[in-house]
ROZA-143965 format. One line per 2 residues: number of its first residue (from 0); their letters; for each residue x, y, z of C-alpha. Coordinates in steps of 0.1 Angstrom, whole numbers, plus 5000, padded with zeros to 4 digits. Example, Ala and Ser with C-alpha at 12.3 -4.5 7.8 and 13.67 -1.06 7.14 Angstrom:
<sites>
0 = AS = 5123 4955 5078  5137 4989 5071
</sites>
This chain:
<sites>
0 = MG = 3421 3383 6895  3430 3353 6873
2 = SR = 3464 3341 6863  3480 3375 6867
4 = QK = 3479 3372 6905  3510 3363 6923
6 = RV = 3518 3354 6959  3542 3368 6984
8 = RR = 3549 3348 7015  3580 3350 7037
10 = AL = 3601 3371 7013  3587 3405 7023
12 = GL = 3618 3422 7035  3653 3427 7023
14 = TM = 3658 3390 7021  3634 3388 6992
16 = MA = 3650 3380 6959  3634 3384 6925
18 = TF = 3619 3352 6911  3628 3362 6876
20 = PL = 3662 3369 6861  3671 3406 6863
22 = PL = 3672 3421 6827  3704 3436 6814
24 = TA = 3707 3466 6791  3732 3447 6769
26 = QT = 3722 3421 6744  3741 3391 6731
28 = PP = 3746 3388 6693  3726 3359 6677
30 = PP = 3746 3328 6668  3758 3327 6632
32 = QQ = 3739 3307 6607  3755 3274 6598
34 = QE = 3762 3268 6561  3769 3236 6543
36 = EP = 3807 3231 6539  3820 3235 6503
38 = IL = 3836 3205 6485  3872 3212 6474
40 = PD = 3883 3202 6439  3912 3177 6437
42 = SE = 3936 3203 6423  3931 3226 6452
44 = FE = 3932 3198 6477  3966 3186 6464
46 = AR = 3978 3222 6464  3972 3224 6502
48 = LP = 3990 3192 6511  4022 3198 6530
50 = KA = 4054 3200 6509  4081 3174 6513
52 = GE = 4101 3179 6544  4075 3200 6563
54 = AA = 4066 3172 6587  4103 3163 6594
56 = AD = 4106 3189 6622  4090 3165 6646
58 = PG = 4091 3129 6633  4075 3116 6665
60 = AP = 4044 3138 6663  4012 3121 6650
62 = LP = 4000 3132 6616  3968 3154 6618
64 = SI = 3936 3141 6604  3924 3155 6571
66 = DE = 3897 3176 6589  3922 3190 6613
68 = WI = 3946 3199 6586  3919 3216 6566
70 = DR = 3908 3236 6596  3944 3248 6601
72 = QM = 3948 3259 6565  3915 3276 6558
74 = PP = 3907 3311 6568  3886 3313 6600
76 = AE = 3854 3324 6583  3856 3297 6558
78 = AA = 3866 3271 6584  3834 3278 6603
80 = GQ = 3814 3273 6572  3802 3309 6572
82 = LP = 3794 3326 6539  3810 3360 6534
84 = PA = 3788 3387 6547  3766 3405 6522
86 = VE = 3775 3440 6515  3751 3464 6531
88 = PQ = 3748 3502 6531  3768 3518 6560
90 = EE = 3737 3532 6578  3719 3499 6578
92 = RE = 3750 3481 6591  3752 3505 6621
94 = LA = 3715 3502 6629  3717 3464 6628
96 = QP = 3746 3462 6654  3733 3448 6687
98 = LP = 3739 3467 6720  3773 3457 6735
100 = PL = 3769 3434 6766  3785 3444 6799
102 = DS = 3812 3418 6793  3822 3434 6760
104 = VQ = 3834 3467 6775  3871 3469 6767
106 = VP = 3895 3481 6794  3933 3475 6798
108 = AQ = 3939 3439 6810  3945 3439 6848
110 = VA = 3970 3411 6849  4006 3409 6857
112 = TD = 4031 3400 6829  4052 3369 6829
114 = DN = 4083 3390 6829  4073 3408 6860
116 = PD = 4046 3389 6879  4048 3412 6910
118 = AK = 4041 3443 6889  4013 3465 6903
120 = TQ = 3984 3468 6878  3965 3500 6872
122 = AV = 3930 3500 6888  3899 3505 6867
124 = RY = 3881 3537 6876  3844 3543 6873
126 = SV = 3816 3567 6883  3781 3558 6894
128 = AV = 3748 3574 6885  3714 3563 6901
130 = EG = 3682 3571 6884  3645 3565 6891
132 = FG = 3640 3561 6929  3621 3594 6929
134 = RT = 3596 3598 6957  3601 3563 6971
136 = GL = 3626 3577 6995  3648 3546 6991
138 = EP = 3678 3561 6974  3696 3570 7007
140 = AF = 3692 3534 7018  3703 3521 6985
142 = RE = 3734 3543 6985  3743 3531 7020
144 = SS = 3744 3495 7009  3754 3498 6972
146 = AL = 3784 3477 6961  3793 3502 6934
148 = ID = 3793 3531 6958  3811 3512 6985
150 = GG = 3839 3504 6960  3849 3541 6960
152 = GK = 3850 3543 6922  3879 3518 6918
154 = AD = 3881 3481 6909  3907 3457 6898
156 = TA = 3889 3447 6866  3859 3457 6846
158 = AM = 3844 3423 6854  3845 3433 6891
160 = VQ = 3826 3465 6882  3801 3444 6863
162 = AR = 3796 3421 6892  3789 3451 6915
164 = AH = 3764 3464 6891  3745 3431 6891
166 = ED = 3745 3431 6930  3731 3466 6930
168 = EA = 3703 3456 6906  3692 3429 6930
170 = LA = 3696 3453 6960  3674 3479 6944
172 = VR = 3647 3454 6937  3648 3440 6972
174 = LL = 3645 3475 6987  3615 3483 6965
176 = YS = 3598 3450 6973  3603 3458 7010
178 = EG = 3582 3489 7006  3555 3473 6985
180 = YY = 3567 3481 6950  3562 3445 6937
182 = DA = 3563 3455 6900  3597 3471 6904
184 = TA = 3626 3466 6880  3662 3477 6880
186 = LA = 3686 3478 6850  3724 3484 6852
188 = SL = 3746 3494 6823  3782 3503 6818
190 = DQ = 3795 3530 6794  3831 3537 6785
192 = AG = 3843 3573 6782  3870 3585 6759
194 = DG = 3897 3584 6787  3890 3548 6794
196 = AL = 3870 3554 6826  3837 3536 6831
198 = KA = 3803 3550 6840  3779 3526 6858
200 = VL = 3742 3537 6855  3715 3521 6875
202 = SV = 3680 3528 6862  3651 3520 6886
204 = TP = 3614 3517 6877  3594 3514 6909
206 = GK = 3560 3508 6894  3528 3510 6915
208 = RY = 3528 3506 6953  3506 3478 6966
210 = RI = 3483 3482 6995  3468 3456 7019
212 = GD = 3434 3443 7007  3414 3418 7028
214 = IV = 3428 3406 7060  3420 3370 7070
216 = IN = 3433 3353 7102  3429 3316 7105
218 = AG = 3430 3309 7143  3409 3291 7169
220 = PT = 3388 3309 7195  3406 3329 7222
222 = VP = 3398 3345 7255  3391 3374 7251
224 = PG = 3376 3370 7216  3395 3387 7189
226 = LV = 3427 3386 7208  3447 3376 7177
228 = RD = 3432 3403 7154  3436 3430 7181
230 = SL = 3472 3420 7184  3478 3424 7146
232 = PL = 3482 3462 7140  3476 3460 7102
234 = KA = 3447 3478 7084  3432 3473 7050
236 = GD = 3445 3501 7028  3479 3503 7044
238 = HI = 3509 3500 7021  3525 3465 7022
240 = VA = 3557 3474 7040  3579 3445 7050
242 = AA = 3590 3460 7084  3554 3468 7093
244 = VE = 3540 3434 7084  3568 3415 7101
246 = GA = 3565 3438 7132  3528 3432 7133
248 = EA = 3533 3394 7132  3559 3396 7159
250 = NV = 3535 3415 7180  3510 3386 7177
252 = GV = 3538 3362 7188  3544 3384 7219
254 = RL = 3509 3393 7229  3495 3357 7229
256 = PE = 3520 3344 7255  3514 3375 7276
258 = NG = 3477 3366 7277  3478 3330 7286
260 = YP = 3488 3312 7254  3524 3300 7260
262 = FA = 3525 3276 7230  3511 3300 7204
264 = KV = 3527 3298 7169  3524 3323 7141
266 = GQ = 3523 3305 7107  3535 3315 7073
268 = RD = 3517 3345 7058  3502 3344 7023
270 = IL = 3497 3377 7003  3479 3373 6970
272 = LD = 3488 3403 6948  3463 3416 6923
274 = PA = 3479 3439 6897  3445 3450 6885
276 = TV = 3436 3466 6919  3472 3471 6931
278 = TG = 3463 3453 6963  3473 3422 6982
280 = DY = 3449 3400 7002  3466 3391 7035
282 = TL = 3461 3357 7052  3478 3347 7084
284 = PV = 3474 3312 7101  3479 3312 7139
286 = ET = 3480 3281 7161  3470 3294 7195
288 = GP = 3475 3262 7215  3458 3257 7249
290 = RG = 3452 3286 7274  3474 3279 7304
292 = SF = 3481 3288 7340  3513 3285 7361
294 = RG = 3518 3255 7383  3553 3245 7393
296 = IA = 3590 3250 7386  3614 3221 7379
298 = TT = 3652 3225 7374  3677 3205 7354
300 = GE = 3714 3206 7349  3745 3187 7359
302 = KQ = 3759 3215 7381  3732 3235 7398
304 = AF = 3736 3267 7419  3704 3262 7438
306 = GA = 3671 3243 7435  3635 3250 7425
308 = DH = 3624 3260 7461  3646 3292 7460
310 = MK = 3634 3299 7424  3599 3300 7437
312 = VI = 3610 3327 7462  3625 3347 7433
314 = SR = 3595 3343 7410  3567 3369 7409
316 = FK = 3538 3345 7401  3518 3321 7422
318 = PG = 3504 3287 7411  3470 3290 7394
320 = EL = 3477 3325 7380  3471 3329 7342
322 = YD = 3503 3323 7323  3522 3356 7314
324 = SR = 3554 3354 7295  3565 3387 7311
326 = KV = 3567 3370 7345  3588 3342 7329
328 = DD = 3612 3368 7315  3613 3385 7348
330 = LR = 3623 3352 7365  3650 3347 7339
332 = RA = 3665 3381 7344  3664 3377 7382
334 = LV = 3683 3345 7379  3709 3361 7357
336 = AT = 3712 3390 7382  3724 3365 7409
338 = GL = 3756 3361 7389  3757 3324 7398
340 = FS = 3751 3308 7364  3772 3303 7333
342 = SI = 3740 3295 7314  3703 3297 7322
344 = SV = 3670 3292 7304  3634 3291 7314
346 = DP = 3608 3274 7292  3572 3264 7295
348 = VR = 3563 3227 7295  3529 3213 7287
350 = TD = 3513 3190 7313  3480 3181 7296
352 = ES = 3463 3186 7330  3434 3210 7334
354 = GP = 3430 3234 7363  3397 3243 7380
356 = DG = 3392 3273 7357  3395 3252 7326
358 = TE = 3430 3263 7317  3458 3238 7312
360 = YV = 3485 3237 7339  3520 3248 7327
362 = DL = 3552 3240 7344  3584 3259 7339
364 = NV = 3617 3240 7333  3648 3259 7344
366 = AQ = 3679 3245 7327  3709 3258 7346
368 = EA = 3746 3254 7347  3764 3270 7377
370 = GK = 3792 3293 7369  3824 3299 7389
372 = PR = 3813 3313 7423  3846 3328 7434
374 = TL = 3858 3363 7424  3890 3383 7430
376 = AG = 3887 3420 7425  3912 3449 7430
378 = EL = 3910 3486 7431  3939 3511 7429
380 = GY = 3937 3549 7431  3951 3581 7443
382 = GT = 3932 3611 7456  3943 3645 7469
384 = GQ = 3940 3643 7507  3936 3605 7505
386 = GF = 3969 3595 7491  3974 3561 7474
388 = RA = 3949 3534 7482  3947 3498 7471
390 = EG = 3919 3474 7479  3916 3437 7472
392 = TW = 3884 3416 7476  3878 3379 7476
394 = TH = 3842 3368 7472  3825 3334 7472
396 = RN = 3789 3342 7460  3774 3309 7470
398 = LF = 3794 3294 7499  3762 3289 7519
400 = PP = 3734 3281 7493  3712 3296 7483
402 = EG = 3730 3328 7475  3749 3330 7508
404 = AV = 3780 3349 7500  3812 3355 7520
406 = IA = 3833 3385 7512  3868 3393 7525
408 = SV = 3885 3426 7519  3919 3441 7526
410 = IA = 3928 3478 7523  3964 3490 7520
412 = GT = 3972 3527 7515  3994 3556 7526
414 = QE = 3966 3570 7548  3942 3541 7552
416 = QG = 3947 3504 7562  3921 3478 7571
418 = AS = 3904 3445 7568  3868 3433 7568
420 = GT = 3846 3402 7565  3810 3401 7554
422 = FR = 3783 3376 7551  3755 3385 7527
424 = RS = 3724 3365 7516  3705 3378 7486
426 = NA = 3668 3372 7481  3667 3364 7518
428 = GK = 3632 3348 7522  3618 3374 7498
430 = RD = 3626 3387 7463  3651 3415 7462
432 = KT = 3656 3415 7500  3692 3413 7512
434 = FQ = 3705 3404 7546  3741 3414 7555
436 = TG = 3763 3414 7586  3800 3420 7590
438 = IA = 3830 3431 7610  3857 3456 7601
440 = VN = 3890 3468 7615  3903 3501 7601
442 = HQ = 3929 3527 7605  3925 3562 7589
444 = NY = 3950 3590 7591  3938 3621 7573
446 = DA = 3944 3658 7579  3910 3660 7596
448 = YE = 3915 3631 7621  3934 3599 7628
450 = AY = 3912 3569 7640  3916 3533 7649
452 = TL = 3881 3517 7646  3865 3483 7652
454 = GL = 3830 3480 7639  3801 3455 7637
456 = NI = 3770 3459 7615  3738 3442 7606
458 = GW = 3712 3452 7581  3685 3445 7556
460 = SR = 3682 3463 7522  3665 3465 7489
462 = QS = 3688 3482 7463  3689 3487 7426
464 = TP = 3713 3466 7404  3724 3472 7368
466 = IF = 3698 3446 7357  3670 3458 7380
468 = QK = 3667 3495 7386  3641 3499 7413
470 = RW = 3619 3529 7419  3619 3525 7457
472 = TY = 3649 3514 7476  3656 3511 7513
474 = SY = 3680 3499 7540  3678 3497 7577
476 = GA = 3699 3481 7604  3722 3487 7633
478 = EV = 3759 3493 7638  3783 3494 7668
480 = LL = 3817 3511 7667  3846 3513 7691
482 = TN = 3870 3540 7679  3901 3557 7693
484 = EQ = 3907 3590 7676  3930 3621 7677
486 = VV = 3909 3651 7686  3917 3688 7684
488 = VD = 3910 3702 7718  3914 3739 7709
490 = PA = 3911 3749 7673  3929 3782 7680
492 = SA = 3960 3764 7693  3956 3731 7673
494 = DK = 3964 3712 7705  3954 3675 7701
496 = TR = 3946 3646 7724  3934 3610 7720
498 = RT = 3899 3599 7730  3880 3566 7728
500 = YF = 3844 3566 7717  3818 3538 7720
502 = IG = 3791 3546 7693  3758 3529 7685
504 = GL = 3735 3538 7656  3704 3527 7638
506 = PV = 3708 3538 7602  3678 3541 7579
508 = QV = 3678 3551 7543  3649 3555 7517
510 = GY = 3655 3563 7480  3631 3572 7452
512 = DR = 3644 3569 7416  3626 3581 7385
514 = SN = 3657 3584 7363  3660 3564 7331
516 = DL = 3694 3547 7338  3714 3537 7369
518 = LN = 3749 3546 7357  3741 3571 7329
520 = PT = 3708 3589 7335  3697 3614 7309
522 = KG = 3662 3624 7323  3642 3621 7355
524 = FR = 3653 3626 7390  3664 3609 7422
526 = AN = 3658 3616 7459  3675 3600 7488
528 = LR = 3671 3605 7526  3693 3590 7552
530 = AE = 3688 3593 7589  3707 3577 7617
532 = PE = 3698 3581 7654  3732 3577 7671
534 = GS = 3746 3577 7706  3782 3584 7716
536 = LQ = 3796 3573 7749  3828 3592 7758
538 = GS = 3828 3601 7795  3790 3608 7792
540 = FS = 3764 3596 7768  3755 3620 7740
542 = PY = 3725 3611 7717  3721 3629 7684
544 = LR = 3707 3626 7649  3728 3625 7617
546 = AT = 3708 3631 7586  3714 3640 7549
548 = FD = 3690 3646 7520  3702 3644 7483
550 = LT = 3683 3654 7452  3695 3651 7416
552 = GY = 3678 3658 7383  3685 3653 7346
554 = YP = 3670 3673 7317  3677 3664 7281
556 = VS = 3681 3696 7261  3686 3675 7229
558 = DS = 3697 3640 7220  3733 3649 7226
560 = LV = 3731 3674 7255  3719 3668 7290
562 = IA = 3719 3693 7319  3723 3676 7353
564 = GR = 3720 3691 7387  3726 3680 7423
566 = AR = 3718 3695 7457  3726 3681 7492
568 = VG = 3720 3693 7527  3731 3676 7559
570 = TI = 3729 3681 7597  3740 3667 7630
572 = SG = 3714 3678 7656  3712 3675 7694
574 = VK = 3749 3677 7704  3779 3700 7703
576 = RD = 3805 3694 7676  3832 3686 7701
578 = DV = 3811 3658 7716  3810 3640 7682
580 = AP = 3839 3618 7672  3859 3635 7644
582 = SR = 3853 3605 7621  3815 3610 7625
584 = RI = 3814 3647 7618  3804 3663 7584
586 = YA = 3830 3671 7558  3830 3683 7522
588 = GG = 3854 3684 7493  3866 3657 7468
590 = GG = 3853 3637 7440  3819 3628 7455
592 = SV = 3814 3663 7469  3828 3696 7457
594 = RG = 3853 3689 7430  3884 3712 7428
596 = YG = 3892 3707 7465  3910 3680 7483
598 = YQ = 3893 3653 7503  3875 3668 7534
600 = EL = 3892 3702 7526  3862 3725 7531
602 = GP = 3848 3738 7564  3862 3749 7597
604 = KD = 3900 3746 7602  3924 3746 7631
606 = AN = 3955 3768 7636  3975 3744 7613
608 = ND = 3949 3749 7585  3937 3713 7589
610 = PI = 3899 3706 7586  3881 3697 7619
612 = GG = 3847 3690 7605  3813 3705 7612
614 = RS = 3776 3698 7619  3760 3709 7587
616 = VN = 3767 3711 7550  3752 3724 7517
618 = EF = 3764 3714 7483  3753 3722 7447
620 = AV = 3765 3711 7413  3755 3717 7377
622 = EG = 3769 3697 7347  3765 3701 7310
624 = RY = 3770 3666 7294  3776 3665 7256
626 = RF = 3779 3631 7239  3790 3623 7204
628 = GD = 3791 3586 7197  3810 3566 7223
630 = YG = 3827 3597 7237  3815 3628 7256
632 = VV = 3827 3660 7272  3814 3676 7304
634 = AF = 3817 3711 7318  3807 3715 7355
636 = VD = 3805 3740 7384  3804 3726 7420
638 = AG = 3797 3746 7451  3795 3739 7488
640 = QV = 3805 3746 7524  3806 3730 7559
642 = YE = 3795 3749 7590  3800 3745 7627
644 = SS = 3762 3751 7633  3737 3724 7630
646 = VP = 3717 3742 7603  3734 3751 7570
648 = QF = 3740 3788 7567  3742 3790 7528
650 = SN = 3770 3816 7532  3808 3817 7524
652 = IR = 3801 3791 7497  3832 3779 7478
654 = YG = 3832 3771 7441  3851 3747 7419
656 = VG = 3850 3745 7380  3863 3719 7357
658 = IG = 3859 3698 7325  3859 3661 7320
660 = GR = 3858 3634 7294  3836 3604 7291
662 = FY = 3840 3571 7273  3807 3552 7271
664 = TN = 3807 3514 7275  3780 3488 7278
666 = FG = 3781 3488 7316  3783 3526 7320
668 = PF = 3805 3556 7312  3842 3557 7322
670 = RA = 3849 3593 7335  3879 3615 7341
672 = DI = 3874 3650 7355  3899 3677 7363
674 = AM = 3888 3707 7384  3903 3737 7401
676 = PI = 3890 3759 7430  3878 3795 7425
678 = NR = 3896 3821 7447  3920 3795 7460
680 = QP = 3930 3799 7497  3965 3792 7511
682 = GE = 3970 3754 7515  3942 3744 7492
684 = SK = 3948 3722 7461  3956 3739 7428
686 = FA = 3937 3713 7409  3923 3678 7414
688 = LY = 3918 3648 7391  3890 3623 7395
690 = IG = 3886 3590 7377  3858 3565 7380
692 = IG = 3829 3545 7365  3795 3561 7361
694 = QA = 3786 3598 7361  3796 3619 7390
696 = F = 3760 3620 7401
</sites>
């Protein structure tokens, strides 16, 4: 290989700069030859002395020296001591002229005049030509980042065009280096057209593309053997591509901590290029450090939300298990999900203590700073059939540590008023398990019913969050309601009376989620089953079962278009409709049901055309979701109906159609839908507007 070999270390990617000055297409004329100054005769010297009275203009000015005075009086060529140029044939003189440097291109001066300093100067216009990238495939990337092209063909001065050309020379070389063209050169030149416009030409010579030669890894023994080499997805003969090399090294830095080496460090690569074979021998030093296993958790910080004992409940590893950085990342994400920290970090700490299996114990240090635990939230909206509704919530997320939250809520609206208090403990004795209990007082006055309700509830659940979307979710518990409601005695006459119901229920819910996103799914499906054995005491005791099943699916037609579908069936079995409190019956219509209809508008009605609810329901919906950038449009068809029977009849189905807009944010899409009913009946809404966060389903 010899002296022609060169090394490439860290500068593989676009950050690599040429280690030699980039050549220019222009040349600088050679400096003039210095000649011995001629000696003036006395007569000529005296003839060039100033005449009497010439210095009287400024009697205070100092007299120039003899040399200065001679320089002022002699022609420039003679003052510089240059001999007159020899006379050459015209053709030889033209051939002898050097190429003009970029700086010598003459354009109108882009400066304001003293008479008018605010005068707007005329911009220099130029065109750009790129040559030589050929089959490298890098010209699109070059054009995307080119300073000349980004300038739009205009600049304030020719010097600015020249500076952009030099930037593009370096850019082209960096791009070619990043793909293994280590002999690449790039030359930029400026030409001036007759109309004064400039043409910038970038000529690229990629040269040969280098491939990986021998691969040498300098690392200690690992368990299993060859762990480092197996984690480095590079092969001899592959082109030396910066992104591939850096990605392979990053993979080593990830895989080692995942397999018991928390303190592994990837060193500085060395690539020895051989122009004769157009290959580069690759050497990578790796310091593996000790193989470790988990031991304990310690926490630091001036203001702590909770201690190490609760962090052990949240963690998914046990002492003595082989260290795995994925479980450390999982703990970090779980701590972030609590919402109790302004900053949190989890780092391994060496103990220099060996375990029974020969690994070194590793402790985790959790550096935490508790954030503000209190939150005020508000919600304001309007819905057809629901009227105006405002809700305010005060939450203290850690009033009873660890993670014991207290939530107070107030509802004020034209058709609903209420207040509630809730205690919730997250990660209650087990990761992702939540305990919750609460009390609520509520008044609702809808077309379907009017109810004054006092309720108590208790329950345990495992639910998805924006940070942790779980495949299986569940909830179970108990609730007790005391409700006084207005009931339609005879739908034919619309006569109403008031009744008091004492209701107890044991709600259970199981969900299965295979979608790819909680708020904006584009593929997969979800299934959810809710069943609640319930008993109602109103005169006599009436037990029954309330149950619903929901299924949604998402199919990506392309990167921009997703077809989404939803189906729902529900039933109340074991009791007549009139023995069920109106607030516990089944209804359909509205934003979370069949769009285009008012809230609870579908189903059986009384003589006043007010809904009275039913014992079964079927609903269907199809959406076409088209996204472009951060925006999207949606077209949808919803369908559904409520029946008096306990089994859905799938007849007399009503349809609603509409369109919507989406604005996609980091936490989910903001949606606005407008829909209208098909074959609208008297008293039904002409259209309905729905606004919310997340997709409709």
